[in-house]
C-alpha atoms as one frame of an Amber mdcrd trajectory, in Angstrom:
protein
  78.215 121.867  45.829  76.022 123.303  43.509  74.531 119.843  42.349  73.293
 119.321  45.879  70.683 122.057  45.732  68.171 120.165  44.004  68.264 117.388
  45.929  68.290 119.580  49.345  65.203 121.369  48.302  63.301 118.227  47.288
  63.938 116.548  50.516  63.137 119.851  52.561  59.935 119.799  50.873  59.294
 116.160  51.803  60.287 116.853  55.330  58.127 120.204  55.143  55.217 118.340
  53.706  55.370 116.110  56.767  56.324 118.509  59.920  55.644 122.059  58.503
  52.720 124.235  57.694  51.635 123.923  54.459  53.309 126.527  52.850  56.551
 125.342  53.227  56.507 122.447  50.719  54.591 125.275  48.446  57.428 127.325
  48.495  59.897 124.503  47.626  57.658 123.411  44.762  57.638 127.092  43.610
  61.632 126.943  43.445  62.284 123.712  42.345  59.638 124.151  39.057  61.236
 127.850  38.608  64.727 126.879  38.555  64.773 123.002  37.207  62.694 121.085
  34.864  61.601 118.926  38.304  59.307 116.172  38.357  59.987 116.282  42.082
  57.007 118.988  42.214  54.428 116.555  41.111  55.418 114.123  43.530  55.537
 116.726  46.471  52.115 117.750  45.400  50.732 114.470  45.318  51.860 113.762
  48.955  50.635 116.694  50.391  47.254 115.790  48.944  47.364 112.348  50.624
  48.790 113.594  53.770  46.019 116.345  53.852  43.028 115.326  51.848  41.712
 112.927  54.673  41.007 115.669  57.024  38.981 117.051  54.351  35.828 115.098
  53.264  35.044 116.927  50.263  38.071 118.588  48.952  39.666 119.185  45.564
  43.518 118.275  45.407  44.705 121.457  45.676  48.560 120.921  45.620  48.552
 118.434  42.782  46.762 121.051  40.642  49.243 123.205  42.011  52.342 121.224
  41.365  50.990 120.859  37.549  50.326 124.640  36.865  53.924 124.862  38.222
  55.800 122.071  36.541  54.188 122.947  33.263  53.059 126.642  33.233  56.726
 127.864  34.327  58.334 125.750  31.349  58.758 128.489  29.263  59.608 131.035
  31.615  62.432 128.721  32.731  63.701 127.966  29.296  63.639 131.642  28.464
  65.607 133.342  31.598  67.405 130.117  33.176  68.599 127.720  30.273  68.933
 129.798  27.083
């Protein structure tokens, strides 16, 4: 059961990117990046930007930037507390 948590959160984030408000995949991205060395975070950020940027004409890819910050910014914290 424990090995199903990561794919479940990644799928919830992907479905949240399509059907939920933008904060739902952001929470999934944060949890994945804090708990696992997850490259799914970058995929979710890119997916959110591809879905939401066409609605904004001159926007910055905010979710992709947040994904990079989460994936690489939380790595030292994750190594220190989760995986010693």
